[in-house]
Structures are given as structure tokens and as C-alpha cells.
All heavy atoms as TSV, in Angstrom:
chain	resi	resn	atom	element	x	y	z
A	1	MET	N	N	118.350	143.099	37.672
A	1	MET	CA	C	118.944	142.601	38.908
A	1	MET	C	C	117.878	142.461	39.952
A	1	MET	O	O	117.042	143.373	40.160
A	1	MET	CB	C	120.029	143.545	39.424
A	1	MET	CG	C	120.629	143.149	40.735
A	1	MET	SD	S	121.742	144.330	41.442
A	1	MET	CE	C	123.156	143.938	40.579
A	2	GLU	N	N	117.772	141.336	40.619
A	2	GLU	CA	C	116.803	141.121	41.655
A	2	GLU	C	C	117.505	141.292	43.018
A	2	GLU	O	O	118.637	140.942	43.185
A	2	GLU	CB	C	116.250	139.702	41.577
A	2	GLU	CG	C	115.530	139.439	40.270
A	2	GLU	CD	C	115.033	138.005	40.197
A	2	GLU	OE1	O	114.290	137.543	41.074
A	2	GLU	OE2	O	115.440	137.260	39.241
A	3	THR	N	N	116.743	141.818	43.974
A	3	THR	CA	C	117.303	142.046	45.302
A	3	THR	C	C	116.428	141.360	46.284
A	3	THR	O	O	115.173	141.484	46.293
A	3	THR	CB	C	117.380	143.530	45.662
A	3	THR	OG1	O	118.178	144.172	44.634
A	3	THR	CG2	C	117.981	143.737	47.026
A	4	TYR	N	N	117.037	140.589	47.243
A	4	TYR	CA	C	116.311	139.913	48.312
A	4	TYR	C	C	117.020	140.259	49.604
A	4	TYR	O	O	118.190	140.298	49.735
A	4	TYR	CB	C	116.364	138.398	48.108
A	4	TYR	CG	C	115.545	137.999	46.876
A	4	TYR	CD1	C	116.202	137.839	45.683
A	4	TYR	CD2	C	114.186	137.768	46.978
A	4	TYR	CE1	C	115.507	137.473	44.535
A	4	TYR	CE2	C	113.467	137.367	45.867
A	4	TYR	CZ	C	114.096	137.273	44.627
A	4	TYR	OH	O	113.435	136.905	43.541
A	5	ARG	N	N	116.200	140.590	50.602
A	5	ARG	CA	C	116.692	141.001	51.952
A	5	ARG	C	C	116.374	139.914	52.969
A	5	ARG	O	O	115.181	139.551	53.090
A	5	ARG	CB	C	116.073	142.309	52.392
A	5	ARG	CG	C	116.590	142.823	53.651
A	5	ARG	CD	C	115.992	144.224	53.958
A	5	ARG	NE	N	116.596	144.817	55.108
A	5	ARG	CZ	C	116.095	144.719	56.310
A	5	ARG	NH1	N	115.027	144.037	56.504
A	5	ARG	NH2	N	116.679	145.234	57.319
A	6	ILE	N	N	117.373	139.462	53.640
A	6	ILE	CA	C	117.185	138.436	54.673
A	6	ILE	C	C	117.968	138.833	55.918
A	6	ILE	O	O	119.138	139.236	55.809
A	6	ILE	CB	C	117.655	137.007	54.180
A	6	ILE	CG1	C	116.836	136.599	52.947
A	6	ILE	CG2	C	117.625	136.007	55.305
A	6	ILE	CD1	C	117.361	135.339	52.320
A	7	GLU	N	N	117.305	138.778	57.087
A	7	GLU	CA	C	118.026	139.045	58.332
A	7	GLU	C	C	118.401	137.733	58.967
A	7	GLU	O	O	117.655	136.812	58.988
A	7	GLU	CB	C	117.126	139.874	59.297
A	7	GLU	CG	C	117.046	141.272	58.908
A	7	GLU	CD	C	116.332	142.114	59.970
A	7	GLU	OE1	O	116.472	141.775	61.182
A	7	GLU	OE2	O	115.625	143.038	59.615
A	8	THR	N	N	119.624	137.728	59.529
A	8	THR	CA	C	120.116	136.523	60.197
A	8	THR	C	C	121.092	136.952	61.284
A	8	THR	O	O	121.378	138.131	61.404
A	8	THR	CB	C	120.743	135.498	59.249
A	8	THR	OG1	O	121.062	134.329	59.957
A	8	THR	CG2	C	121.985	136.075	58.583
A	9	THR	N	N	121.561	135.993	62.080
A	9	THR	CA	C	122.493	136.302	63.144
A	9	THR	C	C	123.785	135.512	62.953
A	9	THR	O	O	123.765	134.358	62.526
A	9	THR	CB	C	121.856	135.901	64.500
A	9	THR	OG1	O	120.605	136.612	64.647
A	9	THR	CG2	C	122.719	136.311	65.685
A	10	ILE	N	N	124.899	136.158	63.242
A	10	ILE	CA	C	126.193	135.485	63.131
A	10	ILE	C	C	126.335	134.436	64.286
A	10	ILE	O	O	125.989	134.748	65.407
A	10	ILE	CB	C	127.358	136.511	63.256
A	10	ILE	CG1	C	127.205	137.618	62.140
A	10	ILE	CG2	C	128.690	135.857	63.169
A	10	ILE	CD1	C	127.418	137.104	60.793
A	11	SER	N	N	126.806	133.276	63.999
A	11	SER	CA	C	126.969	132.233	65.010
A	11	SER	C	C	128.168	132.485	65.883
A	11	SER	O	O	128.984	133.399	65.585
A	11	SER	CB	C	127.058	130.843	64.337
A	11	SER	OG	O	128.218	130.842	63.536
A	12	LYS	N	N	128.361	131.712	66.942
A	12	LYS	CA	C	129.447	131.887	67.891
A	12	LYS	C	C	130.799	131.808	67.203
A	12	LYS	O	O	131.750	132.488	67.627
A	12	LYS	CB	C	129.342	130.844	68.993
A	12	LYS	CG	C	128.248	131.147	69.973
A	12	LYS	CD	C	128.222	130.148	71.074
A	12	LYS	CE	C	127.081	130.404	72.045
A	12	LYS	NZ	N	127.088	129.469	73.145
A	13	ASN	N	N	130.925	130.917	66.224
A	13	ASN	CA	C	132.239	130.761	65.579
A	13	ASN	C	C	132.495	131.742	64.439
A	13	ASN	O	O	133.462	131.670	63.709
A	13	ASN	CB	C	132.417	129.339	65.042
A	13	ASN	CG	C	131.336	128.965	64.013
A	13	ASN	OD1	O	130.580	129.762	63.610
A	13	ASN	ND2	N	131.449	127.705	63.554
A	14	GLY	N	N	131.586	132.738	64.242
A	14	GLY	CA	C	131.754	133.785	63.306
A	14	GLY	C	C	131.307	133.457	61.918
A	14	GLY	O	O	131.673	134.187	60.939
A	15	THR	N	N	130.516	132.420	61.729
A	15	THR	CA	C	130.054	132.067	60.398
A	15	THR	C	C	128.660	132.514	60.083
A	15	THR	O	O	127.924	132.794	61.049
A	15	THR	CB	C	130.113	130.522	60.159
A	15	THR	OG1	O	129.296	129.878	61.128
A	15	THR	CG2	C	131.509	129.960	60.311
A	16	LEU	N	N	128.343	132.674	58.829
A	16	LEU	CA	C	127.029	133.078	58.427
A	16	LEU	C	C	126.415	132.092	57.465
A	16	LEU	O	O	127.079	131.657	56.528
A	16	LEU	CB	C	127.160	134.439	57.734
A	16	LEU	CG	C	125.926	135.046	57.098
A	16	LEU	CD1	C	124.921	135.446	58.237
A	16	LEU	CD2	C	126.278	136.264	56.298
A	17	SER	N	N	125.193	131.677	57.731
A	17	SER	CA	C	124.539	130.701	56.858
A	17	SER	C	C	123.207	131.243	56.430
A	17	SER	O	O	122.410	131.703	57.249
A	17	SER	CB	C	124.346	129.422	57.596
A	17	SER	OG	O	123.659	128.435	56.829
A	18	VAL	N	N	122.958	131.284	55.126
A	18	VAL	CA	C	121.686	131.755	54.572
A	18	VAL	C	C	121.091	130.658	53.747
A	18	VAL	O	O	121.663	130.151	52.836
A	18	VAL	CB	C	121.902	132.996	53.747
A	18	VAL	CG1	C	120.605	133.544	53.180
A	18	VAL	CG2	C	122.636	134.094	54.500
A	19	LYS	N	N	119.866	130.241	54.101
A	19	LYS	CA	C	119.192	129.137	53.397
A	19	LYS	C	C	117.907	129.656	52.746
A	19	LYS	O	O	117.286	130.644	53.145
A	19	LYS	CB	C	118.862	128.063	54.398
A	19	LYS	CG	C	120.023	127.398	55.019
A	19	LYS	CD	C	119.654	126.357	56.002
A	19	LYS	CE	C	120.920	125.781	56.675
A	19	LYS	NZ	N	120.562	124.745	57.672
A	20	GLY	N	N	117.471	128.943	51.716
A	20	GLY	CA	C	116.158	129.246	51.068
A	20	GLY	C	C	116.233	130.383	50.130
A	20	GLY	O	O	115.208	131.088	49.914
A	21	LEU	N	N	117.344	130.616	49.475
A	21	LEU	CA	C	117.425	131.726	48.516
A	21	LEU	C	C	116.785	131.335	47.193
A	21	LEU	O	O	116.876	130.164	46.811
A	21	LEU	CB	C	118.926	132.088	48.258
A	21	LEU	CG	C	119.648	132.653	49.421
A	21	LEU	CD1	C	121.144	132.802	49.137
A	21	LEU	CD2	C	119.030	134.009	49.835
A	22	PRO	N	N	116.120	132.284	46.535
A	22	PRO	CA	C	115.343	131.897	45.314
A	22	PRO	C	C	116.247	131.949	44.019
A	22	PRO	O	O	115.839	132.485	43.045
A	22	PRO	CB	C	114.336	133.018	45.244
A	22	PRO	CG	C	114.970	134.182	45.884
A	22	PRO	CD	C	115.873	133.599	46.946
A	23	PHE	N	N	117.405	131.324	44.129
A	23	PHE	CA	C	118.258	131.296	42.954
A	23	PHE	C	C	118.608	129.825	42.595
A	23	PHE	O	O	118.435	128.937	43.436
A	23	PHE	CB	C	119.617	132.009	43.293
A	23	PHE	CG	C	119.426	133.446	43.639
A	23	PHE	CD1	C	119.599	133.850	44.933
A	23	PHE	CD2	C	119.124	134.396	42.683
A	23	PHE	CE1	C	119.402	135.162	45.320
A	23	PHE	CE2	C	118.928	135.741	43.098
A	23	PHE	CZ	C	119.092	136.138	44.387
A	24	THR	N	N	118.994	129.601	41.395
A	24	THR	CA	C	119.350	128.247	40.966
A	24	THR	C	C	120.863	128.063	41.009
A	24	THR	O	O	121.644	129.050	41.038
A	24	THR	CB	C	118.822	127.943	39.528
A	24	THR	OG1	O	119.425	128.915	38.670
A	24	THR	CG2	C	117.347	128.106	39.474
A	25	GLU	N	N	121.287	126.831	41.052
A	25	GLU	CA	C	122.704	126.509	41.093
A	25	GLU	C	C	123.436	127.075	39.900
A	25	GLU	O	O	122.978	127.029	38.732
A	25	GLU	CB	C	122.896	125.002	41.143
A	25	GLU	CG	C	124.324	124.573	41.278
A	25	GLU	CD	C	124.449	123.010	41.319
A	25	GLU	OE1	O	123.458	122.352	41.580
A	25	GLU	OE2	O	125.568	122.541	41.142
A	26	GLY	N	N	124.528	127.765	40.200
A	26	GLY	CA	C	125.335	128.375	39.130
A	26	GLY	C	C	125.057	129.819	38.907
A	26	GLY	O	O	125.797	130.461	38.157
A	27	ASP	N	N	123.946	130.374	39.471
A	27	ASP	CA	C	123.706	131.837	39.398
A	27	ASP	C	C	124.794	132.590	40.078
A	27	ASP	O	O	125.247	132.254	41.190
A	27	ASP	CB	C	122.328	132.165	39.994
A	27	ASP	CG	C	121.135	131.703	39.187
A	27	ASP	OD1	O	121.327	131.304	38.036
A	27	ASP	OD2	O	120.011	131.780	39.716
A	28	LYS	N	N	125.208	133.696	39.485
A	28	LYS	CA	C	126.126	134.577	40.115
A	28	LYS	C	C	125.397	135.615	41.003
A	28	LYS	O	O	124.414	136.162	40.578
A	28	LYS	CB	C	127.032	135.275	39.123
A	28	LYS	CG	C	127.933	134.377	38.384
A	28	LYS	CD	C	128.904	135.136	37.482
A	28	LYS	CE	C	129.885	134.154	36.835
A	28	LYS	NZ	N	130.918	134.795	36.144
A	29	VAL	N	N	125.851	135.786	42.259
A	29	VAL	CA	C	125.176	136.737	43.120
A	29	VAL	C	C	126.237	137.637	43.807
A	29	VAL	O	O	127.401	137.289	43.828
A	29	VAL	CB	C	124.349	136.018	44.218
A	29	VAL	CG1	C	123.253	135.149	43.612
A	29	VAL	CG2	C	125.290	135.093	45.059
A	30	GLU	N	N	125.809	138.772	44.272
A	30	GLU	CA	C	126.664	139.657	45.073
A	30	GLU	C	C	126.149	139.626	46.522
A	30	GLU	O	O	124.957	139.709	46.728
A	30	GLU	CB	C	126.506	141.112	44.505
A	30	GLU	CG	C	127.329	142.144	45.257
A	30	GLU	CD	C	127.164	143.525	44.735
A	30	GLU	OE1	O	126.371	143.728	43.810
A	30	GLU	OE2	O	127.840	144.411	45.228
A	31	VAL	N	N	127.110	139.536	47.423
A	31	VAL	CA	C	126.734	139.428	48.849
A	31	VAL	C	C	127.272	140.643	49.582
A	31	VAL	O	O	128.451	140.983	49.511
A	31	VAL	CB	C	127.359	138.143	49.471
A	31	VAL	CG1	C	127.014	138.072	50.946
A	31	VAL	CG2	C	126.904	136.906	48.728
A	32	LEU	N	N	126.390	141.358	50.308
A	32	LEU	CA	C	126.732	142.523	51.109
A	32	LEU	C	C	126.370	142.214	52.565
A	32	LEU	O	O	125.227	141.673	52.818
A	32	LEU	CB	C	125.965	143.735	50.683
A	32	LEU	CG	C	126.201	144.225	49.243
A	32	LEU	CD1	C	125.249	145.361	48.878
A	32	LEU	CD2	C	127.619	144.625	49.039
A	33	VAL	N	N	127.197	142.501	53.518
A	33	VAL	CA	C	126.902	142.268	54.902
A	33	VAL	C	C	126.962	143.572	55.656
A	33	VAL	O	O	127.953	144.278	55.611
A	33	VAL	CB	C	127.945	141.275	55.512
A	33	VAL	CG1	C	127.598	141.025	56.969
A	33	VAL	CG2	C	127.893	139.968	54.748
A	34	ARG	N	N	125.873	143.972	56.321
A	34	ARG	CA	C	125.760	145.208	57.038
A	34	ARG	C	C	125.381	144.994	58.494
A	34	ARG	O	O	124.531	144.117	58.711
A	34	ARG	CB	C	124.773	146.146	56.406
A	34	ARG	CG	C	125.086	146.522	54.982
A	34	ARG	CD	C	124.040	147.411	54.340
A	34	ARG	NE	N	123.905	148.614	55.041
A	34	ARG	CZ	C	122.983	149.500	54.815
A	34	ARG	NH1	N	122.025	149.253	53.966
A	34	ARG	NH2	N	122.926	150.663	55.482
A	35	SER	N	N	125.983	145.674	59.367
A	35	SER	CA	C	125.661	145.568	60.774
A	35	SER	C	C	124.422	146.398	61.110
A	35	SER	O	O	124.289	147.587	60.689
A	35	SER	CB	C	126.828	146.059	61.664
A	35	SER	OG	O	126.467	146.134	62.972
A	36	ARG	N	N	123.466	145.835	61.832
A	36	ARG	CA	C	122.266	146.601	62.204
A	36	ARG	C	C	122.550	147.666	63.303
A	36	ARG	O	O	121.908	148.658	63.352
A	36	ARG	CB	C	121.192	145.634	62.739
A	36	ARG	CG	C	120.742	144.599	61.740
A	36	ARG	CD	C	119.919	145.193	60.706
A	36	ARG	NE	N	118.635	145.610	61.358
A	36	ARG	CZ	C	117.631	146.232	60.816
A	36	ARG	NH1	N	117.765	146.535	59.510
A	36	ARG	NH2	N	116.587	146.507	61.400
A	37	LYS	N	N	123.549	147.421	64.160
A	37	LYS	CA	C	123.919	148.361	65.194
A	37	LYS	C	C	124.396	149.694	64.575
A	37	LYS	O	O	123.995	150.746	65.093
A	37	LYS	CB	C	125.029	147.818	66.082
A	37	LYS	CG	C	124.578	146.650	66.863
A	37	LYS	CD	C	125.736	146.127	67.711
A	37	LYS	CE	C	125.321	144.821	68.454
A	37	LYS	NZ	N	126.432	144.247	69.149
A	38	GLN	N	N	125.134	149.735	63.552
A	38	GLN	CA	C	125.613	150.917	62.897
A	38	GLN	C	C	124.524	151.715	62.322
A	38	GLN	O	O	124.471	152.969	62.379
A	38	GLN	CB	C	126.650	150.585	61.879
A	38	GLN	CG	C	127.957	150.059	62.453
A	38	GLN	CD	C	128.975	149.795	61.339
A	38	GLN	OE1	O	128.622	149.676	60.182
A	38	GLN	NE2	N	130.179	149.546	61.781
A	39	GLU	N	N	123.480	151.059	61.705
A	39	GLU	CA	C	122.408	151.817	61.110
A	39	GLU	C	C	121.656	152.615	62.163
A	39	GLU	O	O	121.290	153.729	61.956
A	39	GLU	CB	C	121.495	150.838	60.388
A	39	GLU	CG	C	121.983	150.253	59.076
A	39	GLU	CD	C	121.027	149.356	58.445
A	39	GLU	OE1	O	119.897	149.266	58.896
A	39	GLU	OE2	O	121.477	148.661	57.510
A	40	GLN	N	N	121.363	152.025	63.274
A	40	GLN	CA	C	120.601	152.639	64.360
A	40	GLN	C	C	121.371	153.806	64.917
A	40	GLN	O	O	120.839	154.863	65.216
A	40	GLN	CB	C	120.252	151.659	65.437
A	40	GLN	CG	C	119.267	150.580	64.968
A	40	GLN	CD	C	119.062	149.507	66.008
A	40	GLN	OE1	O	119.695	149.496	66.998
A	40	GLN	NE2	N	118.122	148.620	65.721
A	41	GLY	N	N	122.663	153.642	65.082
A	41	GLY	CA	C	123.509	154.717	65.652
A	41	GLY	C	C	123.575	155.947	64.693
A	41	GLY	O	O	123.510	157.043	65.144
A	42	ARG	N	N	123.601	155.725	63.431
A	42	ARG	CA	C	123.638	156.830	62.460
A	42	ARG	C	C	122.363	157.654	62.522
A	42	ARG	O	O	122.430	158.841	62.438
A	42	ARG	CB	C	123.859	156.296	61.096
A	42	ARG	CG	C	125.266	155.800	60.783
A	42	ARG	CD	C	125.391	155.486	59.353
A	42	ARG	NE	N	126.617	154.686	59.134
A	42	ARG	CZ	C	126.736	153.679	58.334
A	42	ARG	NH1	N	125.717	153.298	57.606
A	42	ARG	NH2	N	127.811	153.041	58.216
A	43	LYS	N	N	121.266	157.041	62.595
A	43	LYS	CA	C	120.012	157.763	62.672
A	43	LYS	C	C	119.867	158.610	63.883
A	43	LYS	O	O	119.394	159.716	63.814
A	43	LYS	CB	C	118.783	156.766	62.588
A	43	LYS	CG	C	118.681	156.136	61.231
A	43	LYS	CD	C	117.494	155.151	61.216
A	43	LYS	CE	C	117.405	154.441	59.897
A	43	LYS	NZ	N	116.368	153.442	59.875
A	44	GLN	N	N	120.348	158.134	64.979
A	44	GLN	CA	C	120.293	158.932	66.246
A	44	GLN	C	C	121.213	160.132	66.148
A	44	GLN	O	O	120.946	161.206	66.639
A	44	GLN	CB	C	120.674	158.022	67.468
A	44	GLN	CG	C	119.578	157.027	67.733
A	44	GLN	CD	C	120.018	156.071	68.810
A	44	GLN	OE1	O	121.140	156.093	69.271
A	44	GLN	NE2	N	119.105	155.140	69.189
A	45	ASP	N	N	122.422	159.948	65.548
A	45	ASP	CA	C	123.392	161.021	65.442
A	45	ASP	C	C	123.009	162.096	64.405
A	45	ASP	O	O	123.457	163.219	64.427
A	45	ASP	CB	C	124.798	160.519	65.123
A	45	ASP	CG	C	125.366	159.615	66.232
A	45	ASP	OD1	O	124.874	159.807	67.371
A	45	ASP	OD2	O	126.166	158.794	65.971
A	46	LYS	N	N	122.142	161.684	63.461
A	46	LYS	CA	C	121.792	162.622	62.399
A	46	LYS	C	C	121.023	163.874	62.883
A	46	LYS	O	O	121.225	164.918	62.319
A	46	LYS	CB	C	120.910	161.806	61.381
A	46	LYS	CG	C	120.703	162.581	60.069
A	46	LYS	CD	C	119.982	161.708	59.074
A	46	LYS	CE	C	119.801	162.446	57.765
A	46	LYS	NZ	N	119.121	161.587	56.829
A	47	TYR	N	N	120.213	163.729	63.881
A	47	TYR	CA	C	119.417	164.823	64.387
A	47	TYR	C	C	119.585	164.930	65.942
A	47	TYR	O	O	118.742	164.527	66.685
A	47	TYR	CB	C	117.943	164.708	64.048
A	47	TYR	CG	C	117.666	164.488	62.615
A	47	TYR	CD1	C	117.357	163.321	62.011
A	47	TYR	CD2	C	117.733	165.671	61.750
A	47	TYR	CE1	C	117.130	163.216	60.673
A	47	TYR	CE2	C	117.481	165.544	60.392
A	47	TYR	CZ	C	117.220	164.301	59.908
A	47	TYR	OH	O	116.999	164.230	58.516
A	48	PRO	N	N	120.788	165.407	66.382
A	48	PRO	CA	C	121.001	165.426	67.811
A	48	PRO	C	C	120.085	166.339	68.662
A	48	PRO	O	O	119.930	166.158	69.840
A	48	PRO	CB	C	122.486	165.923	67.908
A	48	PRO	CG	C	122.653	166.689	66.702
A	48	PRO	CD	C	121.824	166.083	65.625
A	49	LEU	N	N	119.460	167.332	68.022
A	49	LEU	CA	C	118.588	168.269	68.768
A	49	LEU	C	C	117.107	167.841	68.753
A	49	LEU	O	O	116.264	168.473	69.337
A	49	LEU	CB	C	118.700	169.626	68.230
A	49	LEU	CG	C	120.090	170.254	68.260
A	49	LEU	CD1	C	120.104	171.639	67.656
A	49	LEU	CD2	C	120.602	170.326	69.676
A	50	ARG	N	N	116.803	166.712	68.026
A	50	ARG	CA	C	115.410	166.251	67.949
A	50	ARG	C	C	114.878	165.886	69.322
A	50	ARG	O	O	115.533	165.205	70.126
A	50	ARG	CB	C	115.301	165.053	67.024
A	50	ARG	CG	C	113.873	164.529	66.891
A	50	ARG	CD	C	113.785	163.472	65.875
A	50	ARG	NE	N	113.697	164.144	64.559
A	50	ARG	CZ	C	113.751	163.507	63.438
A	50	ARG	NH1	N	113.873	162.231	63.359
A	50	ARG	NH2	N	113.658	164.146	62.316
A	51	GLY	N	N	113.709	166.456	69.682
A	51	GLY	CA	C	113.049	166.116	70.928
A	51	GLY	C	C	113.428	167.111	72.071
A	51	GLY	O	O	112.767	167.028	73.099
A	52	LEU	N	N	114.388	167.979	71.805
A	52	LEU	CA	C	114.737	168.983	72.836
A	52	LEU	C	C	113.697	170.105	72.817
A	52	LEU	O	O	113.225	170.500	71.741
A	52	LEU	CB	C	116.156	169.516	72.689
A	52	LEU	CG	C	117.229	168.457	72.866
A	52	LEU	CD1	C	118.610	169.126	72.577
A	52	LEU	CD2	C	117.234	167.960	74.249
A	53	PRO	N	N	113.433	170.757	73.969
A	53	PRO	CA	C	112.473	171.892	73.934
A	53	PRO	C	C	113.006	173.104	73.228
A	53	PRO	O	O	114.231	173.338	73.228
A	53	PRO	CB	C	112.233	172.144	75.392
A	53	PRO	CG	C	113.387	171.586	76.110
A	53	PRO	CD	C	113.862	170.478	75.292
A	54	ILE	N	N	112.145	173.941	72.659
A	54	ILE	CA	C	112.500	175.148	71.994
A	54	ILE	C	C	111.995	176.308	72.832
A	54	ILE	O	O	110.814	176.361	73.189
A	54	ILE	CB	C	111.854	175.215	70.568
A	54	ILE	CG1	C	112.351	174.063	69.706
A	54	ILE	CG2	C	112.183	176.564	69.900
A	54	ILE	CD1	C	111.691	173.948	68.425
A	55	ASN	N	N	112.911	177.186	73.177
A	55	ASN	CA	C	112.500	178.411	73.959
A	55	ASN	C	C	112.766	179.627	73.106
A	55	ASN	O	O	113.868	179.788	72.553
A	55	ASN	CB	C	113.401	178.488	75.225
A	55	ASN	CG	C	113.089	177.339	76.184
A	55	ASN	OD1	O	111.938	176.970	76.310
A	55	ASN	ND2	N	114.049	176.795	76.770
A	56	TYR	N	N	111.824	180.513	72.977
A	56	TYR	CA	C	111.944	181.723	72.280
A	56	TYR	C	C	112.048	182.901	73.239
A	56	TYR	O	O	111.274	183.080	74.125
A	56	TYR	CB	C	110.696	182.008	71.342
A	56	TYR	CG	C	110.485	180.930	70.326
A	56	TYR	CD1	C	109.555	179.887	70.442
A	56	TYR	CD2	C	111.236	180.987	69.105
A	56	TYR	CE1	C	109.447	178.937	69.466
A	56	TYR	CE2	C	111.089	180.092	68.132
A	56	TYR	CZ	C	110.159	179.032	68.318
A	56	TYR	OH	O	110.010	178.121	67.305
A	57	THR	N	N	113.108	183.673	73.044
A	57	THR	CA	C	113.327	184.850	73.886
A	57	THR	C	C	112.884	186.064	73.129
A	57	THR	O	O	113.409	186.346	71.984
A	57	THR	CB	C	114.797	184.948	74.237
A	57	THR	OG1	O	115.285	183.727	74.873
A	57	THR	CG2	C	115.064	186.136	75.185
A	58	LYS	N	N	111.928	186.797	73.655
A	58	LYS	CA	C	111.350	187.951	72.971
A	58	LYS	C	C	110.875	187.663	71.580
A	58	LYS	O	O	111.425	188.229	70.577
A	58	LYS	CB	C	112.364	189.130	72.990
A	58	LYS	CG	C	112.803	189.547	74.379
A	58	LYS	CD	C	113.733	190.748	74.331
A	58	LYS	CE	C	114.231	191.047	75.720
A	58	LYS	NZ	N	115.182	192.162	75.663
A	59	PRO	N	N	109.977	186.800	71.420
A	59	PRO	CA	C	109.594	186.350	70.021
A	59	PRO	C	C	108.870	187.495	69.146
A	59	PRO	O	O	108.903	187.379	67.937
A	59	PRO	CB	C	108.601	185.228	70.286
A	59	PRO	CG	C	108.077	185.493	71.598
A	59	PRO	CD	C	109.161	186.143	72.411
A	60	PHE	N	N	108.415	188.516	69.764
A	60	PHE	CA	C	107.719	189.538	69.041
A	60	PHE	C	C	108.596	190.799	68.778
A	60	PHE	O	O	108.122	191.769	68.178
A	60	PHE	CB	C	106.414	189.935	69.692
A	60	PHE	CG	C	105.481	188.791	69.809
A	60	PHE	CD1	C	105.250	188.190	70.997
A	60	PHE	CD2	C	104.804	188.285	68.683
A	60	PHE	CE1	C	104.398	187.099	71.159
A	60	PHE	CE2	C	103.958	187.164	68.786
A	60	PHE	CZ	C	103.748	186.604	70.011
A	61	ASP	N	N	109.859	190.793	69.177
A	61	ASP	CA	C	110.765	191.935	68.910
A	61	ASP	C	C	111.165	191.913	67.467
A	61	ASP	O	O	111.130	190.881	66.752
A	61	ASP	CB	C	111.969	191.841	69.752
A	61	ASP	CG	C	111.688	192.254	71.160
A	61	ASP	OD1	O	110.541	192.635	71.482
A	61	ASP	OD2	O	112.647	192.186	72.061
A	62	SER	N	N	111.557	193.063	66.958
A	62	SER	CA	C	112.051	193.198	65.569
A	62	SER	C	C	113.317	192.475	65.396
A	62	SER	O	O	114.171	192.395	66.325
A	62	SER	CB	C	112.243	194.707	65.219
A	62	SER	OG	O	110.994	195.378	65.287
A	63	VAL	N	N	113.612	192.006	64.198
A	63	VAL	CA	C	114.881	191.363	63.933
A	63	VAL	C	C	115.737	192.255	63.074
A	63	VAL	O	O	115.276	192.806	62.041
A	63	VAL	CB	C	114.561	190.009	63.089
A	63	VAL	CG1	C	115.861	189.336	62.715
A	63	VAL	CG2	C	113.707	189.136	63.895
A	64	ALA	N	N	116.983	192.530	63.493
A	64	ALA	CA	C	117.909	193.370	62.796
A	64	ALA	C	C	117.407	194.768	62.508
A	64	ALA	O	O	117.602	195.348	61.457
A	64	ALA	CB	C	118.347	192.641	61.531
A	65	GLU	N	N	116.639	195.366	63.442
A	65	GLU	CA	C	116.082	196.682	63.251
A	65	GLU	C	C	117.199	197.746	63.024
A	65	GLU	O	O	117.011	198.691	62.220
A	65	GLU	CB	C	115.223	197.059	64.433
A	65	GLU	CG	C	114.488	198.311	64.335
A	65	GLU	CD	C	113.596	198.574	65.485
A	65	GLU	OE1	O	113.067	197.668	66.118
A	65	GLU	OE2	O	113.299	199.762	65.746
A	66	ASN	N	N	118.283	197.596	63.678
A	66	ASN	CA	C	119.355	198.627	63.574
A	66	ASN	C	C	120.070	198.548	62.214
A	66	ASN	O	O	120.850	199.457	61.862
A	66	ASN	CB	C	120.394	198.335	64.667
A	66	ASN	CG	C	119.828	198.633	66.060
A	66	ASN	OD1	O	118.860	199.398	66.168
A	66	ASN	ND2	N	120.322	197.985	67.051
A	67	ASP	N	N	119.832	197.485	61.435
A	67	ASP	CA	C	120.537	197.403	60.133
A	67	ASP	C	C	119.819	198.106	59.041
A	67	ASP	O	O	120.290	198.281	57.893
A	67	ASP	CB	C	120.638	195.906	59.753
A	67	ASP	CG	C	121.561	195.160	60.638
A	67	ASP	OD1	O	122.446	195.807	61.292
A	67	ASP	OD2	O	121.481	193.921	60.707
A	68	TRP	N	N	118.556	198.676	59.262
A	68	TRP	CA	C	117.861	199.326	58.237
A	68	TRP	C	C	118.240	200.780	58.218
A	68	TRP	O	O	118.058	201.548	59.155
A	68	TRP	CB	C	116.358	199.179	58.502
A	68	TRP	CG	C	115.817	197.863	58.246
A	68	TRP	CD1	C	115.757	196.866	59.169
A	68	TRP	CD2	C	115.320	197.319	57.021
A	68	TRP	NE1	N	115.245	195.704	58.557
A	68	TRP	CE2	C	115.004	195.999	57.262
A	68	TRP	CE3	C	115.145	197.840	55.762
A	68	TRP	CZ2	C	114.480	195.153	56.276
A	68	TRP	CZ3	C	114.656	197.038	54.762
A	68	TRP	CH2	C	114.304	195.712	55.003
A	69	ALA	N	N	118.784	201.292	57.113
A	69	ALA	CA	C	119.170	202.692	56.941
A	69	ALA	C	C	118.037	203.668	56.951
A	69	ALA	O	O	118.156	204.829	57.310
A	69	ALA	CB	C	119.980	202.857	55.615
A	70	VAL	N	N	116.865	203.275	56.527
A	70	VAL	CA	C	115.716	204.141	56.437
A	70	VAL	C	C	115.255	204.566	57.833
A	70	VAL	O	O	114.759	205.656	58.018
A	70	VAL	CB	C	114.520	203.386	55.738
A	70	VAL	CG1	C	113.234	204.178	55.753
A	70	VAL	CG2	C	114.927	202.950	54.357
A	71	LEU	N	N	115.403	203.720	58.849
A	71	LEU	CA	C	114.959	204.005	60.182
A	71	LEU	C	C	115.915	204.961	60.994
A	71	LEU	O	O	115.542	205.547	61.949
A	71	LEU	CB	C	114.831	202.744	60.997
A	71	LEU	CG	C	113.841	201.732	60.457
A	71	LEU	CD1	C	113.856	200.476	61.293
A	71	LEU	CD2	C	112.401	202.319	60.456
A	72	GLY	N	N	117.198	205.137	60.470
A	72	GLY	CA	C	118.154	205.896	61.194
A	72	GLY	C	C	118.282	207.270	60.904
A	72	GLY	O	O	117.827	208.304	60.756
């Protein structure tokens, strides 16, 4: 199966025209239509905390020190 990717814009009347495909007359093809706006939105929602600052409170304190039976 060969895959070709072409970007185009929907016209005012809602039609889509794709020219210059490398297939011959009578070839069977599968057509998928994806919106570019949705792809960009998904990527932004995937990592909502990306780019936010990280603050460490008491970074050198012990973690779960009270949970160790040996220390008590």
C-alpha cells in the first residue's frame, strides 16, 4: 500500500479538490480527511503543565522518615 500526503483547503462551498495524484485511472484508493485544528489542540492538551516553573519545598529533607520502623 502506498501513502501520499497532500495538504489543501476546503473551498467556500464545502468541496474538496485534489489534483496531481500519482495513480492511474481505475485504481482503488482510500480517502481520509483530518482537520489540522484538532491535531494542534490535542498536542497542547496532552501536557498541560509543560513550561510551568517547578518549585521545590525543602528539597534536602528526608522523604517518609517516619515510616521506617528501624528509626523509631
